[in-house]
N, C-alpha and C positions, 0 to 999 in steps of 0.2 A: 603465431599463437601467443608469443610473449607480448607482442604489441597490443593484441586484443585484451589480454589480462591487465596490462598497464592502463589502457584506456578505461576499462571498467573500474579499476581502483581509483583513478583520478576523478571519474564521474561521481562515484560514491562520496569521495571527500568534498568535492564541490557542492554536491547536494546537501550534505550535512552542514557545511560552513555557511552556505547561502541563507538557509532558513534559521540558523542560530543567531543571525544578526538582525532579524526583522523584529521591530518593537511591537508588542501586543498589549491590548488593554484587557481587563477582565481576568477571570479565574480559570479559563478553559485549559485542560491538559495540553501540553505542548508536544509530547512525543507519544507514539504508540508502536508497539511491535507485536506481531501475531503470526500464528501458523494458520493457514487456510487450506481447506480441501473442497473440491467441487466436482460434480459429475453430471452427465446426462447419458443417454443411451450409447453414444459413440466417443465421448471425450471425458478424460479424467485429468484433473490438475491438482497439484499440490505446491504450495509456496510458503516461504518465510518472507515477511515484509516489515518494513519500518516506514512510519509516516511522521511527518513534521507539520505541525499546525502553523499556518501563515496568515490567516485572516479570520476575523469575527466581526459581525456587524455590531452596532452600538447596543442593540437590545439583547445581544448574546444568544440569538436564536438560530443564526446561520454561521457555520464554521467551514473553512476550507483547509484541507490537508493535502500535501504533496506526498506521493507514495513511490517507493522503490522496493522491489521485491525480486527474489530469485527462487526458481522452482523448476518443475518438470511438467510437460504437457504430453499426455499419451492419448493417441487416437486409435480406434479399431478399424478405420477406413484408410483411404489413400491420402490422408492429410498428414501434416507434419507431426512428428513425435520427437521429443528430446528436451535437453535442458534449455532454460531460457530466463529472461528477465522481464519484469513488469514495471512500467513507468506510467503513473496516472495521477489524477486528482480526485479526491473524495469530497463531496458536499454533504454535510450533516445539517439537518433541519430538525429542531426540537429544543427542548430545554431540560434541565436537570440531568437525568441519566439516560433518557430514552430518545432515540433519534431515528428519523428516516434517512437512509443513506443512498446517495446516487454516486456511482463511480464511473469514470470515463478515462480511457488511456489506451496504451499499446502493450502488446506482449510479443516479444521477439526472441529468437534463439536459434539453435542449431538442430536441424532435422537429421537424425542419425539412422541409417539403414545399413544393411550388410554390403550393398553394392554402390551406395551413393550417399554423400553428405551434402547438405545445402542449408542455407539460412532461411528462416521464416519470420514473418512479421504480420500481425493481425490486430484487429480492434479488440478492445476490452470494454464492456459496458455491463453494469448490473444495478439493480434496485434492491433495497432490503432494509432490514431493521438492525440497529446497532445499540447495544447497551454499553455505555461508557460514562463513568463518573467524571464530574468536572475536575476533580483532583486525581491523584494517582490511584490505581486500582485495576481490578479485573475488567477485561474487555470481552464481549461476545458479539458476534455478528452472524446473521443469517441472510442469504441473498439468492437472487435468481437473475440470470443474465445470459449473454451470448454463449458462455461456456457451460451453462447448466445451472444447477442449484448447489448450494454449499453452505458451509459454516466456517467460522473462524474463532479462535480463542487466543487471548494474549494479555498483555499488560500495558498500562499507560503510566506515564510519569512526567514530571516537570523538572527541568534543570533549575536548581536553586542557586541563585547568585547572591553572594554576600555583598552588602553595601559597605563601602568605605566612607566613614564620616570624618570630616576634619574638625578638630576641637580647638 
């Protein structure tokens, strides 16, 4: 169990470091964190996620974000339920504050029952709308996908780096 926790911590640190070193052009927000809930008839999910911007095209109409999240999956059938993690990529298409979002990734975790514990891993796919200002500010998303329909609210920000000038 300690080994698993250490591996998760190292993965988070590598994720944040890797995307902090990628040079970007334009004014797109570089970080996003949000709370997300979704449901359908048999599945309910809730998660807290952080995203890091790592690509924009030259016209600033397409943006890619890497996502890492932690949450809980609950099902009413004989499928997995328990804590887990989400790892994925989000593609935002649009301009200014309004975007069409496509998300693709994996959700995995620990299925917990009274008589049995086991790991689970499954696909994550959704399509939706995302309101996100190019600079720091409020984030809203509405989506539909494999795990049902849902909404997310959060905040976006950019890391400000001070330039050092030689005189």
